[in-house]
C-alpha positions in Angstrom: -63.0 -109.2 17.9 -62.6 -110.2 14.2 -65.4 -112.3 12.6 -64.5 -116.0 12.0 -66.1 -116.5 8.6 -64.0 -116.7 5.5 -65.9 -113.8 4.0 -65.3 -111.9 7.2 -61.6 -112.7 7.2 -61.3 -111.6 3.6 -63.1 -108.3 4.4 -60.8 -107.7 7.4 -57.8 -108.4 5.2 -58.9 -106.0 2.6 -59.6 -103.3 5.3 -56.2 -103.9 7.0 -54.5 -103.9 3.7 -56.2 -100.6 2.7 -55.2 -99.0 6.0 -51.6 -100.1 5.6 -51.5 -98.7 2.0 -53.2 -95.5 3.1 -50.7 -95.2 5.9 -47.8 -95.7 3.5 -49.3 -93.2 1.1 -49.7 -90.6 3.9 -46.1 -91.2 5.1 -44.9 -90.8 1.5 -46.9 -87.7 1.1 -45.7 -86.1 4.3 -42.1 -87.0 3.4 -42.6 -85.4 0.0 -44.2 -82.3 1.5 -41.2 -82.0 3.9 -38.2 -83.0 1.8 -34.9 -83.9 3.5 -32.2 -81.3 4.1 -29.7 -81.1 1.2 -26.3 -79.3 1.0 -24.3 -79.3 -2.3 -20.8 -78.1 -1.8 -20.0 -77.9 -5.5 -22.5 -75.1 -6.2 -20.7 -71.7 -6.6 -20.7 -69.3 -3.7 -19.2 -65.8 -4.2 -18.2 -63.9 -1.1 -18.3 -60.2 -2.0 -17.2 -57.1 -0.2 -19.7 -55.8 2.4 -21.9 -52.9 1.4 -21.0 -49.4 2.6 -22.4 -48.7 6.0 -25.1 -46.0 6.4 -24.8 -43.1 8.7 -27.7 -41.5 10.4 -29.6 -39.5 7.8 -32.5 -37.1 8.3 -31.8 -34.9 5.3 -33.6 -34.8 1.9 -31.1 -37.2 0.3 -32.1 -40.3 2.3 -33.6 -43.2 0.4 -35.1 -46.6 1.4 -36.6 -47.2 -2.1 -37.9 -50.8 -2.0 -39.3 -53.5 0.1 -36.2 -55.2 1.4 -34.2 -51.9 1.1 -32.1 -52.6 -2.0 -32.8 -54.0 -5.4 -31.4 -57.5 -4.4 -34.0 -57.5 -1.5 -31.3 -58.4 1.0 -33.2 -56.7 3.8 -29.8 -55.5 5.0 -29.4 -51.9 6.2 -25.7 -51.7 7.3 -25.0 -49.0 9.9 -21.7 -47.2 10.7 -22.7 -47.1 14.3 -24.9 -49.4 16.3 -28.6 -48.4 16.4 -30.4 -48.9 19.7 -34.2 -48.1 19.7 -35.8 -46.8 22.9 -39.4 -47.1 24.0 -40.1 -43.4 23.4 -42.5 -42.8 20.5 -41.7 -39.6 18.6 -45.0 -39.8 16.6 -47.7 -42.3 15.6 -50.1 -42.6 12.7 -53.1 -44.5 14.0 -56.0 -46.1 12.3 -58.2 -49.2 12.2 -57.0 -50.3 8.8 -54.6 -53.2 8.4 -50.9 -52.4 7.6 -49.3 -55.5 6.4 -46.2 -54.1 4.6 -43.6 -51.5 5.6 -43.5 -48.0 4.1 -40.6 -47.0 2.0 -38.7 -43.7 2.3 -37.3 -40.9 0.0 -36.2 -37.4 0.8 -37.9 -36.2 4.0 -40.9 -38.6 3.6 -42.3 -42.0 4.1 -44.7 -43.6 1.6 -47.2 -46.1 3.0 -49.8 -48.3 1.3 -52.4 -49.6 3.6 -54.4 -52.8 2.9 -57.5 -50.8 1.9 -55.3 -49.4 -0.9 -55.0 -46.0 0.7 -51.6 -44.3 -0.2 -50.1 -42.0 2.4 -47.2 -39.5 2.1 -45.8 -38.7 5.5 -43.1 -36.4 6.8 -40.5 -38.6 8.5 -39.6 -36.3 11.3 -43.1 -35.3 12.4 -45.6 -37.9 11.2 -47.6 -35.2 9.4 -49.6 -36.7 6.5 -49.4 -34.2 3.6 -51.2 -36.3 1.1 -53.4 -39.4 1.0 -55.4 -40.9 -1.8 -57.4 -44.1 -2.3 -56.0 -46.1 -5.2 -58.4 -49.1 -5.2 -60.2 -51.5 -2.9 -57.4 -53.8 -1.6 -53.6 -53.8 -1.5 -50.9 -56.0 0.2 -47.5 -54.7 -0.8 -44.9 -51.9 -0.2 -44.6 -49.1 -2.7 -41.4 -48.4 -4.6 -40.0 -44.8 -4.6 -37.5 -43.7 -7.2 -36.7 -40.2 -8.6 -39.6 -38.5 -6.9 -42.2 -41.1 -8.1 -44.0 -43.8 -6.0 -45.2 -47.0 -7.7 -47.9 -49.1 -6.1 -49.4 -52.5 -7.0 -53.1 -53.0 -6.2 -54.7 -56.4 -5.5 -58.3 -55.3 -6.2 -59.0 -52.1 -8.1 -62.8 -52.2 -7.8 -64.6 -54.0 -5.0 -66.0 -57.4 -6.2 -63.6 -57.7 -9.2 -60.6 -60.0 -9.6 -58.5 -57.4 -11.4 -55.7 -55.4 -10.0 -53.6 -52.5 -11.3 -50.4 -50.6 -10.9 -50.2 -46.9 -10.3 -47.5 -44.2 -10.5 -47.8 -41.1 -8.3 -45.9 -37.9 -7.7 -46.4 -37.2 -4.0 -44.8 -33.8 -4.0 -47.3 -32.6 -6.6 -50.1 -34.7 -5.1 -50.7 -36.2 -8.6 -51.4 -39.6 -10.1 -49.1 -39.8 -13.2 -50.5 -43.0 -14.8 -52.5 -46.1 -14.0 -52.4 -49.5 -15.8 -55.2 -52.0 -15.2 -54.2 -55.7 -14.9 -56.1 -58.8 -15.9 -55.4 -60.3 -12.5 -54.6 -59.2 -8.9 -51.1 -58.2 -7.8 -49.5 -58.1 -4.4 -45.9 -58.1 -5.7 -44.0 -55.1 -4.2 -42.7 -53.3 -7.3 -39.0 -52.8 -8.2 -37.6 -50.0 -10.4 -34.3 -50.3 -12.3 -33.0 -48.3 -15.2 -36.4 -46.7 -15.9 -38.3 -50.0 -15.8 -40.9 -51.1 -13.2 -41.0 -54.9 -12.5 -43.6 -56.9 -10.6 -45.6 -60.1 -10.7 -49.2 -61.0 -10.5 -51.6 -63.8 -9.5 -52.1 -65.2 -12.9 -48.4 -65.9 -13.1 -47.6 -62.9 -15.4 -44.4 -60.9 -14.6 -44.4 -57.4 -16.1 -41.8 -54.9 -17.2 -43.3 -51.5 -17.8 -41.7 -48.1 -18.7 -41.5 -46.1 -15.5 -42.5 -42.9 -17.1 -45.6 -44.0 -19.0 -46.6 -47.5 -17.8 -46.2 -48.8 -21.3 -45.5 -52.6 -21.5 -42.0 -53.6 -22.5 -42.3 -57.4 -22.0 -44.1 -60.1 -20.0 -43.0 -63.5 -18.7 -45.4 -66.3 -17.9 -44.6 -68.3 -14.7 -46.3 -71.6 -13.9 -48.2 -70.2 -10.9 -49.1 -67.0 -9.1 -46.1 -64.7 -8.4 -46.9 -63.2 -5.0 -43.6 -61.9 -3.8 -41.5 -59.0 -5.2 -38.8 -59.6 -7.8 -35.2 -59.3 -6.7 -32.6 -57.9 -9.1 -28.8 -58.6 -9.4 -26.4 -58.3 -12.4 -29.0 -57.8 -15.0 -31.3 -60.7 -13.9 -34.6 -60.9 -12.0 -35.3 -63.7 -9.5 -38.6 -64.8 -8.0 -40.6 -67.8 -6.9 -44.1 -68.9 -7.9 -47.1 -70.9 -6.6 -46.3 -73.7 -9.1 -43.3 -74.6 -6.9 -40.6 -73.1 -9.1 -37.9 -70.4 -8.7 -37.0 -68.4 -11.8 -34.0 -66.4 -13.1 -34.9 -64.3 -16.1 -33.1 -61.6 -18.1 -34.2 -58.1 -16.9 -33.9 -56.5 -20.4 -35.8 -59.1 -22.4 -37.8 -61.2 -20.0 -36.3 -64.4 -21.4 -35.9 -67.3 -19.1 -32.4 -68.1 -18.0 -33.3 -71.0 -15.7 -36.2 -72.4 -13.7 -35.8 -74.8 -10.7 -38.2 -76.7 -8.6 -38.2 -77.4 -4.9 -37.1 -81.0 -5.5 -39.8 -83.0 -3.8 -40.7 -86.5 -4.9 -43.2 -86.5 -7.8 -43.3 -82.8 -7.4 -45.3 -83.0 -4.1 -42.5 -81.4 -2.1 -42.2 -78.4 -4.3 -44.8 -76.5 -2.3 -45.4 -72.8 -3.0 -42.9 -70.0 -3.0 -44.7 -67.0 -1.5 -42.0 -64.8 0.0 -39.8 -62.3 -1.8 -36.4 -63.8 -2.8 -33.2 -62.3 -1.4 -30.0 -62.4 -3.6 -26.4 -62.4 -2.3 -23.2 -64.3 -2.7 -24.2 -65.6 -6.1 -27.3 -67.3 -4.5 -31.0 -66.8 -4.4 -32.6 -67.4 -0.9 -36.3 -68.1 -0.6 -38.7 -70.0 1.7 -41.5 -72.4 0.8 -44.8 -73.6 2.2 -43.3 -77.2 2.4 -41.5 -75.9 5.5 -38.1 -75.5 3.8 -35.7 -72.7 3.0 -33.8 -72.9 -0.3 -30.6 -71.6 -1.8 -30.2 -71.7 -5.6 -27.3 -70.6 -7.8 -28.0 -67.3 -9.6 -26.0 -68.5 -12.6 -27.9 -71.7 -13.4 -30.5 -72.4 -10.7 -28.6 -75.3 -9.2 -29.7 -76.2 -5.7 -27.1 -75.1 -3.2 -29.0 -76.3 -0.2 -32.4 -76.9 1.4 -32.9 -76.6 5.1 -36.2 -77.7 6.8 -38.1 -76.0 9.6 -41.1 -77.1 11.5 -43.7 -75.0 9.6 -44.6 -73.0 6.6 -42.0 -70.4 5.5 -43.9 -67.3 4.2 -41.2 -65.1 5.6 -38.7 -63.2 3.3 -35.1 -63.7 4.2 -32.5 -61.1 5.3 -28.9 -61.8 4.2 -25.6 -60.3 5.3 -21.9 -61.1 5.8 -21.7 -60.8 9.5 -18.5 -59.9 11.3 -17.2 -62.8 13.4 -20.0 -65.0 12.1 -19.7 -65.0 8.3 -22.3 -65.0 5.5 -25.6 -65.6 7.1 -29.3 -65.9 6.1 -32.0 -64.9 8.7 -35.5 -66.2 8.1 -38.7 -67.0 10.2 -41.0 -69.9 10.1 -44.5 -70.8 11.2 -42.9 -73.1 13.7 -42.4 -70.0 15.8 -38.6 -69.8 15.4 -36.2 -67.4 13.9 -33.3 -69.1 12.1 -29.7 -67.9 11.3 -28.3 -70.2 8.6 -24.9 -70.5 7.1 -25.4 -68.8 3.7 -23.1 -71.2 1.9 -24.1 -74.6 3.4 -27.5 -74.0 5.0 -26.4 -75.3 8.4 -28.0 -73.7 11.4 -25.8 -71.2 13.1 -28.4 -70.4 15.8 -32.2 -70.4 16.1 -34.4 -68.9 18.8 -38.0 -69.2 20.0 -39.7 -66.1 18.4 -42.7 -66.2 20.8 -45.1 -66.7 17.9 -45.4 -67.7 14.3 -43.4 -65.5 11.9 -45.2 -64.6 8.7 -43.5 -61.4 7.5 -40.0 -60.6 6.4 -36.9 -60.2 8.5 -34.9 -56.9 8.6 -31.3 -56.4 9.5 -30.4 -52.9 10.8 -26.7 -52.6 11.7 -26.0 -55.3 14.2 -29.6 -56.0 15.0 -32.1 -58.5 13.4 -35.7 -57.4 13.6 -38.8 -59.5 13.2 -42.5 -59.4 14.1 -44.6 -62.4 15.1 -48.3 -63.2 14.9 -48.2 -63.0 18.7 -48.4 -59.2 18.1 -44.7 -58.3 19.0 -41.8 -56.8 17.2 -38.3 -57.8 18.5 -34.7 -56.8 17.8 -32.1 -59.4 18.6 -28.3 -59.4 18.4 -27.1 -60.5 14.9 -24.4 -62.8 16.2 -26.2 -64.4 19.1 -30.0 -64.0 18.7 -30.2 -62.5 22.2 -33.1 -60.0 22.6 -32.0 -56.4 22.7 -35.4 -54.6 22.4 -39.0 -55.6 22.1 -42.4 -54.0 21.9 -46.0 -55.5 21.9 -46.8 -54.1 18.4 -46.6 -55.6 14.9 -47.5 -58.9 13.3 -46.0 -58.9 9.8 -43.1 -56.9 8.4 -41.3 -55.3 11.3 -39.6 -52.0 10.6 -37.4 -49.6 8.6 -35.2 -46.8 9.7 -33.6 -43.6 8.5 -30.7 -44.1 10.8 -32.3 -41.9 13.5 -35.9 -43.0 14.0 -37.2 -46.6 13.8 -40.5 -46.9 12.0 -42.4 -49.9 13.3 -45.5 -51.2 11.5 -48.1 -52.3 14.0 -51.3 -54.2 13.0 -53.1 -51.0 12.0 -50.7 -48.2 13.0 -47.3 -46.8 12.3 -45.0 -45.8 15.1 -41.8 -43.7 15.0 -39.5 -44.8 17.9 -36.6 -42.7 19.0 -33.2 -44.4 19.0 -29.7 -43.8 20.5 -29.0 -41.7 17.4 -32.1 -39.5 17.6 -32.7 -36.4 19.8 -35.8 -36.3 22.1 -37.8 -33.6 20.5 -41.5 -33.0 20.7 -43.8 -35.9 19.7 -47.0 -35.8 17.6 -49.9 -38.1 16.9 -51.7 -38.3 13.6 -54.9 -40.1 12.7 
């Protein structure tokens, strides 16, 4: 019961008023942190021809060079024939060290960087490790592999330090070609184009280095940590930062072309851009910790659309022009759902319960969409329907890559090569 004195009534009024103001402030903050959905039909959208489908390749010419498969980080590996994984394991590479990111592939090999910064060169068909070397103390990225050279970014070079580095290796010769120490940590999966290595770092610096020597060509300073990899399209690089902005910069000079924020009130809704951007249809697609997924114009950074989810979006998007569905973006959320969104408008085509929070990237392989959840499961669903086709109780982060015959699934601490409808059931092997 409220006190009856004037002083008491004044005190109660002050307390009630403070509660009301606090409630209003909280409501405003939550609204800012979870901005409303937006779709701007006047922002350019360019529907291009579909990439050439891949056929099953087990020869020395195969390449999956980057995290996200291609330089635009579309996470789209088109297949000439549908790929259907079985539950038969051809080989496995087992350990007790965290594997957060997928390997990449080149020639007859896979190249894997574990979270303890150990680099592995592995024969794709057998799982035999023919070279491994420790590059530092901590890593959280995929290598890049171009023209016989692997490039790795390292979060912590020496235990206890806050400095990372980037390393170039020749796996065939089992040789480190060069190392460049960095003033801050880096978990940005590197990209290589036209003899230049591109990546970001935690102090907001984006680097362009000569691939042959590691010599610095230019740097660009973002307004926050650049965690994700850089995506490339038409001479430009695209990425988000922890300051809540997405950038488009010139790949040759490092000069800014545009920088756009997430659009929250007073900047509170901008959140942090962690995932690697995907570029397609003249748009940049990227998720944000404010629970939203964004599409920006590659030309000028204009906001094409913003679509909200029920949780953080750390996941990196996969993008494709899907037959009988149209241009579609696939991305996961910490709300435990996988979303298929209209790439032009942002409207939801379908969404499914993923069985757990999705932290890692999404991967399209042919007519399948693959994802891993923090419930320790990797699932492949139909690209048009979201209906489950295949699932295994392995994996938490980035799900899988393929050479068109085997499906390489990253578990929490191990790598598994699953046979598919395109692979022959030959002898299996286990490596440790």
